[in-house]
Backbone bond lengths (Angstrom), bond angles and torsions (degrees), N, CA, C in turn:
res aa  C-N    CA-C-N  psi(-1)  N-CA   C-N-CA  omega(-1)  CA-C   N-CA-C  phi
1 M - - - 1.429 - - 1.556 107.27 -
2 A 1.285 115.31 127.96 1.492 120.65 -179.42 1.552 111.41 -80.08
3 T 1.273 114.83 140.17 1.430 122.77 178.94 1.483 110.33 -102.72
4 T 1.352 116.74 130.74 1.498 120.37 179.12 1.504 108.24 -95.56
5 L 1.323 114.52 134.79 1.446 117.90 175.91 1.527 108.61 -78.53
6 R 1.310 113.42 139.78 1.470 119.05 172.81 1.525 107.69 -68.97
7 R 1.347 116.04 152.82 1.497 120.30 177.98 1.512 110.55 -53.31
8 V 1.333 117.51 -44.60 1.463 120.83 179.24 1.538 114.63 -55.54
9 D 1.399 113.38 -40.51 1.449 118.00 179.64 1.532 110.52 -67.85
10 T 1.343 115.42 -38.25 1.467 116.97 177.16 1.528 112.88 -64.93
11 L 1.348 115.36 -45.14 1.510 119.99 179.80 1.589 108.52 -63.23
12 L 1.298 116.84 -43.96 1.466 118.86 -179.35 1.521 112.05 -67.06
13 D 1.298 118.38 -39.90 1.446 123.78 179.54 1.580 108.93 -65.56
14 N 1.313 115.83 -41.56 1.464 117.56 179.67 1.548 109.38 -68.99
15 Y 1.255 117.87 -37.15 1.499 123.38 175.49 1.554 108.49 -60.14
16 S 1.354 115.66 -49.28 1.422 121.38 -179.72 1.535 113.09 -59.92
17 A 1.290 115.40 -35.00 1.496 119.74 177.18 1.513 112.46 -57.91
18 D 1.332 116.35 -31.31 1.511 120.40 176.78 1.419 114.49 -90.29
19 H 1.345 116.36 8.17 1.498 120.11 -176.02 1.522 109.13 -139.66
20 Q 1.319 118.41 61.80 1.419 123.89 -176.76 1.517 112.93 -91.68
21 N 1.297 117.68 -31.24 1.428 123.15 -175.58 1.535 108.76 -68.69
22 P 1.361 118.71 130.32 1.485 119.11 -177.45 1.532 113.31 -62.56
23 T 1.358 116.45 -34.61 1.480 119.42 176.47 1.468 112.97 -65.28
24 N 1.330 115.43 -43.40 1.499 119.71 177.64 1.560 110.96 -65.03
25 Q 1.338 114.53 -37.91 1.464 116.44 178.90 1.563 110.44 -64.87
26 L 1.387 116.93 -42.63 1.456 118.86 178.16 1.519 111.80 -62.61
27 I 1.338 117.47 -41.73 1.443 119.97 176.16 1.501 112.05 -61.03
28 H 1.286 117.62 -39.56 1.477 120.82 -178.48 1.576 108.44 -70.78
29 L 1.329 117.71 -36.75 1.447 119.27 178.62 1.479 114.27 -63.53
30 V 1.305 115.12 -22.03 1.518 121.37 176.70 1.539 109.30 -94.01
31 C 1.314 115.52 -49.95 1.475 121.22 -170.88 1.553 112.84 -74.15
32 V 1.293 119.34 -38.88 1.500 117.62 -176.57 1.516 110.40 -63.22
33 P 1.325 121.59 -47.47 1.476 115.80 176.80 1.545 114.48 -64.46
34 L 1.290 115.78 -32.39 1.509 119.62 173.44 1.525 111.07 -62.56
35 I 1.307 118.37 -42.04 1.460 120.43 -179.93 1.554 107.33 -67.38
36 A 1.289 119.38 -45.11 1.473 121.84 179.82 1.462 111.27 -57.15
37 W 1.382 114.84 -46.09 1.488 117.71 179.01 1.561 110.04 -65.00
38 S 1.298 117.08 -42.29 1.474 118.10 -177.21 1.452 114.05 -62.53
39 V 1.309 117.05 -36.02 1.486 122.45 177.07 1.565 108.80 -62.94
40 S 1.394 114.18 -44.06 1.450 115.43 178.02 1.503 112.44 -67.15
41 A 1.341 118.58 -31.85 1.451 120.12 178.28 1.544 110.45 -68.74
42 M 1.328 119.15 -41.70 1.475 120.61 179.43 1.498 110.77 -69.37
43 L 1.296 117.46 -35.73 1.473 118.97 175.37 1.519 112.09 -66.40
44 W 1.349 114.17 -35.95 1.495 119.32 178.64 1.522 110.94 -59.01
45 A 1.302 114.39 -30.19 1.517 120.17 -173.36 1.506 112.01 -80.84
46 I 1.332 119.40 -11.00 1.436 121.95 179.46 1.592 107.23 -73.75
47 P 1.378 112.98 123.47 1.444 117.75 -177.01 1.566 111.17 -59.65
48 V 1.327 113.49 152.12 1.482 120.62 -179.77 1.521 105.60 -123.65
49 P 1.320 116.93 157.13 1.476 117.89 176.78 1.520 110.92 -62.80
50 T 1.294 116.32 124.11 1.465 122.90 -178.02 1.520 109.29 -62.34
51 G 1.351 114.97 135.89 1.444 120.90 178.42 1.487 114.91 82.89
52 V 1.365 117.68 -10.00 1.425 121.00 -177.91 1.528 108.91 -109.05
53 L 1.304 115.24 -46.58 1.488 120.02 -178.64 1.526 109.43 -127.18
54 Q 1.268 117.86 157.28 1.469 124.62 178.40 1.551 108.03 -88.04
55 P 1.334 115.58 151.32 1.529 115.88 171.34 1.515 111.08 -53.56
56 G 1.320 114.95 139.29 1.422 120.42 -179.02 1.493 115.10 93.10
57 A 1.377 115.28 2.20 1.438 120.85 -177.29 1.570 113.13 -58.57
58 W 1.358 114.70 -39.97 1.450 119.89 179.25 1.519 111.99 -64.72
59 A 1.300 114.58 -41.00 1.501 119.37 176.70 1.502 111.10 -63.94
60 A 1.325 116.71 -44.00 1.454 123.01 -179.09 1.571 109.28 -63.34
61 L 1.288 114.60 -40.48 1.545 119.28 179.08 1.515 109.00 -63.77
62 A 1.378 116.76 -48.80 1.414 118.81 179.70 1.577 111.85 -60.82
63 M 1.314 115.11 -42.93 1.498 117.99 177.14 1.496 111.65 -60.02
64 F 1.333 116.24 -41.54 1.455 119.05 -179.28 1.535 110.51 -63.37
65 V 1.295 118.00 -43.32 1.449 120.42 -179.36 1.562 111.40 -63.99
66 A 1.316 114.54 -45.04 1.424 119.32 174.89 1.550 112.95 -60.87
67 W 1.311 114.97 -41.73 1.486 120.91 179.12 1.510 110.05 -62.21
68 M 1.299 117.46 -40.60 1.520 121.74 177.37 1.532 108.53 -58.52
69 A 1.311 118.11 -44.86 1.419 122.72 -179.98 1.564 110.43 -62.64
70 Y 1.336 115.94 -41.63 1.482 120.44 178.55 1.496 109.11 -66.71
71 W 1.319 118.79 -39.56 1.422 122.95 -179.45 1.556 111.21 -58.78
72 R 1.358 114.88 -40.77 1.438 119.29 -179.66 1.550 110.45 -70.25
73 L 1.292 117.04 -26.09 1.495 120.19 -179.10 1.514 111.12 -85.72
74 S 1.316 120.15 -46.17 1.433 124.72 -176.55 1.523 111.20 -160.52
75 R 1.299 115.99 119.58 1.449 119.29 -177.35 1.535 109.89 -68.09
76 K 1.364 117.86 -38.12 1.461 118.18 178.65 1.511 113.97 -65.46
77 L 1.317 115.78 -39.65 1.479 120.05 176.49 1.490 110.67 -67.46
78 A 1.326 115.58 -41.99 1.462 121.12 178.68 1.541 112.43 -56.59
79 M 1.319 115.97 -41.19 1.452 120.11 -178.54 1.572 108.45 -67.82
80 G 1.279 116.50 -36.79 1.501 118.49 174.76 1.461 113.12 -65.76
81 M 1.322 116.66 -38.38 1.492 122.44 176.65 1.498 109.89 -69.61
82 L 1.279 121.04 -31.26 1.474 122.38 172.30 1.480 110.64 -59.01
83 V 1.327 116.40 -48.45 1.459 120.41 177.92 1.542 110.53 -58.22
84 A 1.293 118.60 -45.82 1.483 125.17 -179.92 1.529 107.14 -62.91
85 F 1.250 119.06 -43.25 1.497 121.12 -178.21 1.519 109.83 -67.26
86 L 1.315 118.35 -41.36 1.453 120.12 175.31 1.464 112.84 -62.18
87 A 1.291 117.38 -40.44 1.496 121.79 176.44 1.505 111.05 -61.34
88 A 1.353 116.19 -41.97 1.446 120.86 178.72 1.547 110.66 -63.55
89 I 1.315 115.52 -40.71 1.485 119.46 178.83 1.530 110.66 -60.96
90 F 1.317 113.20 -48.48 1.526 116.27 -179.89 1.507 112.06 -62.26
91 L 1.334 116.58 -41.24 1.486 121.22 178.98 1.514 109.77 -64.20
92 N 1.387 118.51 -47.55 1.450 121.23 178.75 1.568 109.91 -58.80
93 R 1.250 115.25 -47.03 1.461 118.51 -177.18 1.542 112.03 -61.75
94 W 1.360 114.13 -42.82 1.441 119.16 179.47 1.549 111.05 -62.75
95 I 1.383 117.53 -45.68 1.443 121.26 -178.47 1.517 108.76 -62.86
96 A 1.401 114.95 -49.39 1.470 118.33 -178.04 1.505 112.29 -58.61
97 Q 1.302 120.65 -39.00 1.422 124.79 179.46 1.539 112.57 -72.71
98 A 1.374 114.46 -39.49 1.438 116.88 -179.10 1.472 114.90 -78.45
99 W 1.304 120.37 -37.73 1.499 122.10 -173.90 1.513 111.91 -123.19
100 G 1.329 119.35 -10.19 1.428 120.18 177.79 1.537 111.56 105.98
101 V 1.295 115.00 157.83 1.454 121.53 -176.81 1.533 111.48 -68.70
102 M 1.370 117.74 -34.41 1.449 119.06 177.92 1.528 111.46 -66.18
103 A 1.336 117.91 -35.58 1.469 120.33 176.72 1.516 108.68 -65.44
104 L 1.311 116.05 -41.87 1.501 118.93 175.81 1.509 112.86 -58.03
105 L 1.323 114.51 -43.87 1.477 119.47 178.19 1.495 112.20 -62.08
106 W 1.309 117.15 -48.65 1.443 119.80 -178.26 1.519 112.81 -67.75
107 L 1.315 117.39 -36.76 1.447 119.83 176.37 1.516 110.04 -68.08
108 G 1.306 116.96 -44.71 1.452 119.28 175.29 1.540 116.51 -58.04
109 A 1.327 113.87 -39.51 1.464 119.09 179.84 1.541 109.30 -72.81
110 G 1.344 117.51 -37.93 1.480 118.04 177.61 1.505 111.52 -67.01
111 V 1.271 120.68 -43.36 1.460 124.38 179.02 1.517 108.01 -63.41
112 F 1.338 117.72 -42.31 1.503 120.12 -179.61 1.493 110.02 -59.19
113 V 1.289 118.99 -46.04 1.488 122.65 -178.35 1.507 111.51 -63.78
114 V 1.348 114.59 -51.29 1.487 119.09 -179.16 1.499 112.08 -62.86
115 A 1.320 119.38 -42.05 1.501 122.52 179.86 1.505 109.71 -64.28
116 W 1.362 118.76 -42.33 1.437 120.13 177.62 1.548 113.42 -64.28
117 I 1.309 115.80 -36.34 1.438 118.17 175.66 1.512 109.21 -64.22
118 G 1.306 117.47 -39.16 1.470 120.51 175.19 1.506 111.05 -63.34
119 Q 1.300 118.34 -41.76 1.491 121.10 178.03 1.561 110.92 -57.56
120 F 1.377 116.75 -46.27 1.430 120.08 -176.52 1.518 109.12 -71.18
121 I 1.309 122.05 -33.59 1.433 123.71 173.49 1.534 109.60 -60.37
122 G 1.368 115.85 -46.04 1.467 119.34 174.67 1.460 115.78 -55.61
123 H 1.359 115.66 -40.51 1.454 119.27 178.79 1.506 112.34 -74.46
124 K 1.309 117.19 -26.36 1.497 119.84 175.57 1.559 105.65 -66.98
125 I 1.309 116.91 -44.54 1.458 121.55 178.36 1.521 109.86 -61.33
126 E 1.286 116.71 -44.94 1.487 123.41 -179.09 1.524 109.63 -63.82
127 G 1.284 117.29 -38.60 1.430 120.57 -173.67 1.511 115.41 82.63
128 K 1.343 113.39 20.92 1.471 120.28 178.75 1.546 110.88 -134.12
129 R 1.331 115.09 148.51 1.484 119.08 177.97 1.569 107.96 -70.39
130 P 1.340 113.38 154.18 1.443 117.57 175.38 1.536 110.71 -61.15
131 S 1.353 114.50 143.70 1.467 121.55 -178.93 1.490 115.83 -54.09
132 F 1.306 115.79 -32.60 1.493 118.42 -175.24 1.576 110.89 -72.86
133 F 1.325 120.14 -12.82 1.399 122.94 170.35 1.508 111.85 -64.68
134 T 1.319 116.82 -28.88 1.469 125.04 177.33 1.539 109.95 -78.16
135 D 1.321 114.35 -47.29 1.453 122.06 -173.71 1.541 110.82 -156.67
136 L 1.332 117.79 123.82 1.470 119.67 -174.41 1.535 113.22 -61.11
137 V 1.361 116.74 -18.58 1.451 118.26 -178.31 1.522 110.42 -61.38
138 Y 1.358 116.57 -22.44 1.505 118.07 178.21 1.493 112.57 -66.77
139 L 1.328 120.36 -16.87 1.442 120.59 175.16 1.565 107.67 -63.65
140 L 1.330 116.51 -33.22 1.490 118.28 176.17 1.547 113.35 -82.70
141 I 1.308 116.16 -21.51 1.449 120.55 -175.02 1.501 109.74 -77.56
142 G 1.368 120.08 -34.46 1.436 123.15 -177.74 1.532 112.65 -49.81
143 P 1.367 118.50 -51.97 1.488 118.06 -179.74 1.537 114.27 -59.40
144 I 1.325 117.05 -37.74 1.515 115.45 179.95 1.499 110.87 -81.31
145 W 1.368 119.38 -15.74 1.436 121.67 175.70 1.513 106.58 -72.01
146 T 1.352 117.71 -39.83 1.500 119.95 178.04 1.543 109.00 -69.64
147 L 1.300 115.58 -36.32 1.457 116.40 178.54 1.483 112.96 -69.60
148 R 1.338 118.25 -35.39 1.478 119.47 175.44 1.503 109.46 -61.25
149 K 1.364 117.90 -39.56 1.454 120.52 179.77 1.570 108.04 -59.34
150 L 1.282 118.31 -42.43 1.439 119.20 178.39 1.519 111.21 -67.08
151 Y 1.339 119.53 -43.52 1.401 121.92 175.71 1.475 115.26 -58.08
152 T 1.331 117.29 -38.57 1.432 122.37 175.79 1.547 113.05 -66.26
153 R 1.306 114.98 -41.81 1.487 120.83 178.08 1.590 109.24 -60.80
154 V 1.256 118.84 -39.19 1.454 119.56 -178.14 1.556 114.32 -92.68
155 G 1.343 116.47 -1.47 1.456 120.22 174.83 1.493 116.00 89.19
156 W 1.370 115.42 18.45 1.465 117.54 176.43 1.521 107.70 -96.14
157 G 1.345 118.32 146.95 1.448 122.11 174.40 1.528 111.20 -88.68
158 T 1.301 114.95 170.37 1.456 119.71 179.53 1.506 108.72 -111.02
């Protein structure tokens, strides 16, 4: 009896094929979550209509849209991403309240640039182009690829 791969398995396997080098994998395990957080931080800093939406509404909307895509791919991975998104929301809120929205914006932008430099260094070591050059959907796959690595380490399936 033939087994069909789920779409998430195909996407994750394709992503993994571009990330075989252990150093590149380690760089990605650090930089991908940092990039995901930094995007949420920069979106948090976009002003919202006063009295209509709460600060961070744009970040929350982007996270919700991404989470819906993850839910369609894998419920187990989506639940892990929900935890990660909630952690990002709490961190963004804390930074914005403690140091201000502009500090959050600058911190997010700085982390974004440094983490992407790390990613490209990893791909230079790997000798392969980043997966998203093939298909932009891989920008969403990176975070669940790192999460799948965590799930595998603790013995959870995807």
